[in-house]
C-alpha positions as MATLAB code, in Angstrom:
seq = 'MDIMTEKLPISIQVSDDLVVKIENISSVSNKLEAQLNFHTMTANWYGEEEHVLQINFYLCDISELGHSGEDEENSLKKEFLADDVLMVSSDDQLVDCYVAITASELLLLQQTPKLLSGYLGKKLTKVLNFIAKRWALETI';
ca = [
     -41.495 -111.887   82.985;
     -38.998 -114.268   84.575;
     -40.324 -116.045   87.622;
     -37.858 -117.877   89.822;
     -39.192 -120.957   91.500;
     -37.295 -122.322   94.430;
     -37.513 -126.051   95.006;
     -39.281 -126.897   98.242;
     -37.497 -129.171  100.736;
     -40.158 -131.874  100.319;
     -41.329 -132.919   96.883;
     -43.822 -135.572   95.820;
     -43.717 -137.191   92.410;
     -46.300 -139.725   91.264;
     -45.510 -142.545   88.843;
     -47.333 -142.556   85.517;
     -48.780 -145.945   86.463;
     -50.497 -144.505   89.561;
     -51.730 -141.420   87.699;
     -53.637 -143.782   85.389;
     -54.916 -146.011   88.208;
     -55.940 -143.427   90.840;
     -58.100 -140.474   89.876;
     -56.929 -137.078   91.197;
     -53.712 -138.446   92.730;
     -51.646 -135.689   91.087;
     -53.728 -132.826   92.469;
     -53.981 -134.479   95.901;
     -50.184 -134.956   95.926;
     -49.593 -131.297   95.022;
     -51.761 -130.117   97.938;
     -50.141 -132.630  100.266;
     -46.683 -131.455   99.233;
     -47.587 -127.906  100.296;
     -49.056 -129.123  103.606;
     -46.050 -131.285  104.480;
     -43.615 -128.472  103.677;
     -45.645 -126.151  105.905;
     -45.799 -128.673  108.792;
     -42.058 -129.339  108.672;
     -41.343 -125.603  108.455;
     -43.440 -124.927  111.569;
     -41.602 -127.808  113.285;
     -38.375 -125.852  112.602;
     -36.795 -128.390  110.248;
     -35.180 -125.607  108.210;
     -33.469 -123.500  110.837;
     -30.055 -123.684  109.182;
     -30.394 -122.803  105.502;
     -27.105 -124.425  104.541;
     -28.207 -127.737  106.097;
     -31.749 -128.175  104.790;
     -32.789 -131.781  104.399;
     -34.170 -132.431  100.892;
     -36.791 -135.214  100.817;
     -38.098 -136.558   97.529;
     -41.137 -138.799   97.754;
     -41.792 -141.055   94.782;
     -45.266 -142.573   94.905;
     -45.457 -145.776   92.912;
     -47.382 -149.003   92.486;
     -46.114 -151.883   94.644;
     -44.997 -153.678   91.460;
     -42.661 -150.740   90.708;
     -41.034 -150.682   94.159;
     -38.577 -153.499   93.494;
     -37.087 -151.504   90.609;
     -36.767 -148.227   92.503;
     -33.256 -146.988   92.943;
     -31.791 -149.748   90.750;
     -29.925 -147.387   88.481;
     -28.462 -145.436   91.368;
     -24.938 -145.686   92.708;
     -23.917 -148.454   95.090;
     -22.597 -145.850   97.535;
     -26.157 -145.008   98.516;
     -27.685 -146.269  101.741;
     -30.860 -148.237  101.020;
     -33.245 -149.267  103.758;
     -36.734 -150.724  103.663;
     -38.732 -148.938  106.361;
     -41.661 -151.251  105.615;
     -42.647 -153.647  102.850;
     -43.965 -150.671  100.907;
     -41.396 -147.957  101.752;
     -37.802 -147.818  100.533;
     -35.547 -145.027  101.778;
     -32.412 -144.208   99.795;
     -29.958 -141.626  101.096;
     -26.662 -140.442   99.694;
     -25.633 -137.967  102.352;
     -26.999 -136.061  105.318;
     -29.011 -133.672  103.177;
     -30.753 -135.794  100.513;
     -33.305 -138.556  101.046;
     -35.320 -140.321   98.357;
     -38.321 -142.261   99.634;
     -40.116 -144.666   97.352;
     -43.589 -145.126   98.806;
     -45.663 -147.841   97.187;
     -49.400 -148.255   97.063;
     -50.135 -151.921   97.728;
     -52.725 -153.917   95.783;
     -55.227 -153.774   98.676;
     -54.656 -150.025   99.163;
     -55.119 -149.463   95.431;
     -58.423 -151.309   95.447;
     -59.636 -149.345   98.490;
     -58.587 -145.981   97.001;
     -60.239 -146.806   93.679;
     -63.472 -147.833   95.405;
     -63.489 -144.897   97.841;
     -61.634 -141.950   96.227;
     -62.471 -139.551   99.084;
     -60.032 -141.505  101.303;
     -57.049 -140.638   99.089;
     -55.965 -137.341  100.654;
     -56.178 -138.479  104.274;
     -54.631 -141.853  103.540;
     -51.634 -140.480  101.633;
     -51.205 -137.766  104.250;
     -50.987 -140.301  107.068;
     -48.680 -142.610  105.117;
     -46.227 -139.847  104.170;
     -46.363 -138.245  107.636;
     -45.425 -141.595  109.155;
     -42.346 -141.732  106.893;
     -41.478 -138.100  107.710;
     -41.655 -138.839  111.425;
     -39.284 -141.770  110.964;
     -36.913 -139.413  109.115;
     -37.348 -136.812  111.887;
     -36.191 -139.315  114.502;
     -33.274 -140.455  112.346;
     -32.075 -136.862  111.721;
     -32.906 -135.605  115.251;
     -35.706 -133.297  114.081;
     -39.035 -132.553  115.723;
     -41.810 -134.939  114.674;
     -44.892 -133.518  112.987;
];
C-alpha cells in the first residue's frame, strides 16, 4: 500500500542535542506542529494554494544557534528576531526559523518537564505572529 504524505506548511525539527537533554521534546514537538498548522489554517494563512508560506522551525540548544544557517547561500535574508531566534528566508514562500533553548530555559524545562508543551507553544506562536505581521497574515 502506497501512502502519500503531504508536507505540512509548518514543520518542527529538534536537534539531536536537545533530544538528549529534554525528555519528550520530540513527541511534544510533533503535537505542537499539528496544533500550529491547525491554528494557521483556521486563520486562513493558506487561502491561495500556489502561495503557501512554508515555515521550518529548527529547535536547538543556544550553543548551536551561532552555527545555524552557516552553510546556506549568502543570498538569504538573515535576521535575529531575538537573541534566541534567527529567521532565514530565501523568498516569499520559505522561512527557516532557528529557535534556541537558552541555558536558563533548559534548566527550567529539565526541572519541570510539564512546562515544556506550553512553553514551546508560546515561544513558537510568538515567532509565528511576527511572521504573520511581516507577511500580512492574520495573527494566531
